[in-house]
N, C-alpha and C positions, 0 to 999 in steps of 0.2 A: 882358594877363589880363581880359577881357570882367567885368563888374560880375556878381553872383550874388545872386540872390532868395533869402529865407528859406521854408525848405520852405511855411511859411503864408501867405508873400506880403506880410508887414507889412514886412519891414526888407532894404534892399540892403547889399550890400557891396562895395565899391571901393577898389583901388590906387590912390592919388593922388600923384605924387610919391613921399615919404618916408613916406606915411602909409596904415594902413588905417582906411577912414571908412565906418561903420556909419549910414543914414539913413533916415528913416520913409517908407514908401511912399508915405503919405495925404499929407503936407506936404513933403515931401524935407528937412526938417529933419535937420542933422547932431544924432545922438543920441548916438554915441562916436566918439572918433576914438584909435589907438593909433599911436604913432611906431614905425618900424622902421626897420633898417640900411640903407642905401639899397643895398650889396652884394646884401642879401638879395632886395631888390625885384627885382634885375634877374635873380634865378636863379627867381625864385617861379614854379612850374609846377602848384602847384593849390591852390584855392580852395575850401574846403568848409564848408557850416552842418551843426549837429547834426539829429538828425532832429526829425520835427513836433512825437511824441509829448512831447519834453520842452519844447515852446514854448508858450504862451498864445498868446492872440488879438487882445492889445492891443499895438501897439506903440507907444504915447504914455510920455512923462515923467510921473512924479508930481511934484506941484505942489512946489517948494520944494527936494527935494535931488537933484535931477536923476537920480533913480533909475530904470532902464528898466522897466516892466513884463513885458516880455517876456525872460523868463531864458534865452538859448541862448546857443553858442559858436559858434566858427567858427575854424576852423585854417587855416595857410598851410603850405606844404611845399615845399623845393628837393628836390636832389638827396639832401641827406645830413640834414636839422634840417627837423624839425615844431616850429611856435609855435603856442599856443593862446590866445584871448582870447576873455573873457567879455561879453556884453553888459550883465550886471546888475550885474558888480562892476570898475568900470572900473580897478582896481589889481590885480586880478590878473590874472597871465601866468605860461603854464608852456613850458617850452622841452625838446625831445627832442631830443639831440644824438645824431647816430651811430643815428638810429630804426633804420636797416637791418643795425644791427651790422658794419660792414666787408663786408659781403656784396654788393657792388655798391651802385648808387644803388637810392632809392626808387622803386618801379614802377607803385604805387597805395599811396592813405590816403584814409583814412575814419575817420569818427565810426561807433562801433559801434551796440548798440541803445539807451544813453544818453550823456549828453554826458561822461561821465567815464571814457569807453573811447574808445582810440584804435586802428585796425587799421593795422599797415604792411605791405605787401607789398616784399619786397625785389626783387632783377632777379635773372631768369634762375627764379623760381620754386622758390628753397632756400628760404623759410620765410616766414609769416606770424607778427607777433609783436602780440598783445594788449596795448598799457599801459594800463594803470590809472592815470589821476589822484589814484585815492585811495590807494594804497598803495605809488605810485611802483615797480611792478615789472611786467615785463613776460612773460607768458607764450607760447611759441615753438609751433608747429606747423609741422612739417617737410612738405616739398614739396607746396605746398596749387598748387591748378592756376590759377594766377592770370590765364592768359590767356584764361580762360570766367569765366563769370557763376556763380564758385566757391562763395561763401559766401550766407546770406540768415538773418535771424534770424526765429524764431517770433514772430508778433504777441502781444502783450500780455504774456506770460513772460519771453522775449528768450532764449530758449534760440538758441544757434549751431548751423546746421548748415554742414560747409565739404566741399569736394570735395578730396581728396588724391590724390597719386600715390607712393606712396616707392617702390613698384617697379615690375610690370609687370601690375600689376591697381588699379582706382579704387577709391578706401575713402571712405566716409562717416562723419563723425565727428559726435557728436551732444556737444556741451558745455554745463556748467550755467553759469548767469549768474552773474555777481559773480565765482565762483570758479573757473570755465572747468575746472572738473572733467568728466574724461572719463565721460558716461553711457554711451555705446555706441559702439563703430567696426564697420564691417561691408563686407566686401567685395562690391563690388557685379557681378552679372554684364552689364558695357558694354565696348565697344571703346574707347570716349573720350567720358566725360561732359562735357556741353557746359553743363549749367546745374542749380542746384538753387532750389528755390521751395517755401515752406510755404504751405499753403492759408491763407485769412484767418479760420479760424476755427483754426488750429493744429491741427486733427486729421491731415492728411496731409502728405507731404513727395513732392513729384516730382520724378522726374530723367531730364532728356533725354541721349538718348545722341545721337552725332554721326551726321548724316544717312548718312556711309556705310555705316553699320551695317543700313540698314534702317529701316523704322518702329517705333520702341524708344521708349518712357515708361515709367520704372519706378514704383509708388505705392509708399512706404514708411507705414508707421502711424507715428504721434510719436514713440514708442519705439525704432523701428530697424526694423522687422519689416517685411519685404516681403510686400505685401498684394495688389498684380496688376500684371503685365507688359502694357501695353497695345504691341500688336506688330502684325506682318503677315497673324498668325492672324485678325484679325479678318474677321468676313464681310462683304460687298457695301458695301466701304469701299473705294476705290483709294487703298494707301497705300505702295502701293511702293517710291518714290521719297526717304523717308525726311523726320525733321522737321526743321524749319528753327525755328520758335520755338513756346512757350506761354504760357498766362495764365490764371490762376485767375479767375474772376469773383468781383466784391468782396461780391456779397450770396447769390448762390443757391447757392455753390459748386460751381460745375459749371466743368471745366477745357478749356479751348479751344486745340485745337493747330492750327498751320499748317504745312503742308507743302510740298515742292521741288514738287507736283503743282498748285500755285496754287489749291489747295483750303484751306479750312479745317473742323475737325469740333469738335462740339460732344458733350462726355462728361458724363452725367450724374453727381451727386453720391453717394459712398457706393459704388455698384456699379461705378461708370467704364464703362457701357457706350456705344456711339454714339448719339444720338439725332437726329443730323441733321448733315447735310454742305452746306456754302456752296461755291461755286465764284465764280472771277473770269475771266472769259471775256476774251479781248482784243479780241472783237467784243462790242460793246454794245448789245442793245437790250431796254429796260425798258420797257415801254407804262406800268405802275404807278409808276415812278420817276422820277425828275429826272435830267436829266445835263447838266452845266453846263461849260463850256468857258473858259478864260480868256483874255482877248483884250488885247495890249499896242498902242495907237496908237500915231502916231508921235511924239506928246508923252511915251512911255513912263506912259502914264496909264493902270492896269492895272482891269478888269472881269469880271463874269461874264455870260454870254450862254447861251441856252438852245443846244445843241448839237443838231440834228439826229442822229436813228438810223435805222440803226445807228451806233455811232460806234466809233471805231478809236484810242484813245489811242496815243501814238508808245510806242514797245518801247527795250527798252536797246540794242538794236542800231542804231535807227534815229538814237539819240542820242549814236551815236558815243563808249558810254563804256566799251566794249569790245569786243573783236572776237569773242568768244563770248557766246551769251546766258546771262543771268542768271537764275533761276528762284528763284519758293518764295515765302512771305507772310513778309516780313520784319520787320511792323511789327503790333501787334494793341493795340487799346486801349479800355478801358471806363469807361464816365462813371461816375458817382461811385454812381449806382443800381443798375447792371448791366444795364439795359433798351436801352443803345443800344453799339453796336461799331463802332470804325472800324478800317479795315485799309489796308494797303500791300501791293499785289502788285510783289516786284522786277523781274518782266519788263516792266510798264508802271510805272516811277517818277514817273512827273509824276502818277499819278492816286490819290484817296484813296475808298474805298468807305463808306458809312456805313449801316449795318444795323440792324433792329429784331430784337432775338432774343424779342420776344412772338411775334412771327409767322413769323421767319425770313426776312424780305425784306429788299432793296433800299429806302432811303428815296431816298437822292440818290446820286450818283456824279459828283466833281468832278476834272474834267479840267485839269492847270495846264501855265504855259509852260515852268517847269523841274520838275527833280524835287525831290521831298518831303524832307525830310531831317528834320523834328518834325512829331508831331499830340500836343496836348493838351486833355483835358477841362477845362472850368472846374471849380473844387472843389466849386462850391457850385449853381452853375447848370446841371443835368445836361445840360441840351440845347442847350449850347454849345460848340462844338469851336475851337481854334487851329489854322492850318496853316502852316507858317513853308515859305518854299521853298528851294534855293539859287541865291540872286539876289544879285547886290551892291548892291539898294537896300534900304533900311529899311520894307520891306511887310510886311504880315501880313494872312492870309486868315482869314476868321470865316466859320464857319457855324452857324445857330439855325434850330430847326424852327419857329418862330413870323413869320421873314423870310420874305418873298416870293421873296428872291433873297439867295444869299452876300453877301459885303460884301469887298473889299480895300483898305486902309487904309493910306495913306504915309504913315509919322510923321516929323519933323524930327529928321536927325541930320546934323549939319555933318562933323565927322571919322568919318569911314567908313575903316576898316581890321581887318585881320584877318579872323576869321569874325565872322558877325552870330548871337545868339542871341535869343529870344524868349520872354518867361515872362510867365505870369499873375500880379498882385498880388493884395492882401486888396483887399476892395471895402466899403466903408462903407455901403452899402445894398444891397436887392435888384433896384430899378431900374435899377442900373448897372452898369458892372464896369471895372475896370481893367488896365490891362496893361504890358508893358515892353519893349522892343528894345535891345541894346546892341553897342556893337562894342567892340575892345580899348581906344580910347581915350575913350567917351564913351557915355552912356545917355539915353536919352529915355524917358518915362512919359505915360501917355494914359489920362484917364477917357471910356469910352463909354457913350452910352444906349442904353437896353433895344431903341432900332429900330438900331443901328447906326452910330450919329453921334458923331464926336468932338465931346465936350462941352469937355475942355481938354486942355492937353498942356503939357508943359513939359521944356527939358533945365537939368540941374544948371548951376551955373557949375563953372570952372576951378576945379583943385584950390587957388589962392591965393586965391579969394575964402571956399571955405567953410571956411576955418582958424579954428576957435576955441580958446581958449585956447592952451596952451602948444604948441608948435612942436619938432619931433625934434630941430631942431640945441638948442634951449631944453633940451631934457629931459635932453641929456647934457651939459648946460655944468656944469662943475667947481663952479662957485658957487651953483648951484640947491638948493633947500631939500629935493629930496627924493631920497634913498639907493637908487639901481639896483642896486647890487649885489648879483648874483643868489645866493640860497642854495642852496648845495651838497648836493643832497640821495644818498646812495648807494641803488642798489638793485640787483634781481637778476631774472634772467629763469628762466624755468620753463618745460621741455621737455614737453611732452603726449609721451609714448612710449609702447609695448608694442602698438602695431597692426600690424597685415599681416601677421600670423603664420600665416597660413589660416583662422581661427575668428575668430567673430564675437568684439569685446573688449567686457566690460561693467564699469563702473565701478568693483569691486572691485579690479579688475587696474592701475588707475591709478598709472602711476609720472614719477616728475619729477626731472631733477638742474638744481642752480643753479649761476649763473655770474657772476660778480661784474664788471660793466662799469662803470668808475669815469668818473665826468663826464659821463654820458651824460644823465641826468634831472637837471633843475633847475626850480626854480619861481622867478620874481622879482615882487614885491610891492613898491610904492611906497611907502615908510614916511616919514611928515614928520619933519621933524628936530625933537629937544626942545630948547628951549634951558634 
């Protein structure tokens, strides 16, 4: 399981031997470590942080009491159980046994809008259970479309929008935050809805239908009323091949839709009319934009050089990825102010396009030696982009508007195994930035100057060297002064029902049934023995 960075970039979570270790991304100091059963470590499939809005910006310790100023939570899960830890309260520990309620293994798990709720999807899409760490109860939602992007929380308020399919028709359910009472359920005119997304201001809900149904995106109001259908009937827009992805602008409120015709279309806010279409040609001729190509020499050193135009990036067919070509815009990423956009065309998977939305033109095109698997804008430096390619070396590709050329940095990582992941870390100043690259066995961090040079890099020591305080084996010693007997708390699950009857269902008809599940949920607190 690779190391995982907290959403604000301040903390790093790592599984080492029989411990969960929480470190500061600034100085790699161990802030917390939690003992884990050895058999759970080998089965762990999920490692997730709570959302950014529950975290503060400071990942240091308060003097004298070991208190972490960043009160976040992190969960771990295997096929059956979920374990939750708190970075601010080291003695707090929650376990959800049988989290999927004996309906197959856990298919997906994540924090909800707050750190006090856990979303657990059971296998085969049987149900979604929302577990509360405050009430010790679970709310069940039947037939979620768990194989797609089936849920999204409304910004600020936390209302939950969920796509379900209880019968032969897709249903949009809107739930109250906290109580999860049903606000509204709506049967939708979709063939197979693929994604639900709230707008950043919380006024709109966008639903993307499958590409096989044609070009169709439904726009609903916040209370679940259909406002507009973006479909094939739009004039002067070639949208016959269907939608592949969509993304809301973080600031302007416009909606960007990527289609299977290798184009993106910008739709205006409020009336959602097409205002611009941007194409991704396979032969690139851009007199006013830079086209950069990655080169690898005999020493496996990587660098960008200016590519002659017209440039023809390798296609998915020439790369041998598939016998049949794949098309469509597979990735759309806005920077934090919504003025820059990075896109990836599935047919030319090694190429990243960077666009200015102020004038709708390309700024740069970056062609890589291997397929691009990740693009991520820096959370605070709006003109800095991280690109991570599917290569076995620990390399990161960086682009910034003020640089005369993009940069490729090779970071030290001795134990490379499994997939590699790259992430931004929290920066202590605006003059430089920090990032991390990790494998299954190890991670390394680097501080980069404003001109793209490595200032400092560090590989954390192995697990035995970072151990502080009591180890996992000591914590479970019968002679230890800590009582680790779990506190058993009985709880119930509440099933949301009464939808899918052919009419929109509003909160007054909310119904539920309760079912007691023994020994599923328990907390564990470390209590000092009193002499």
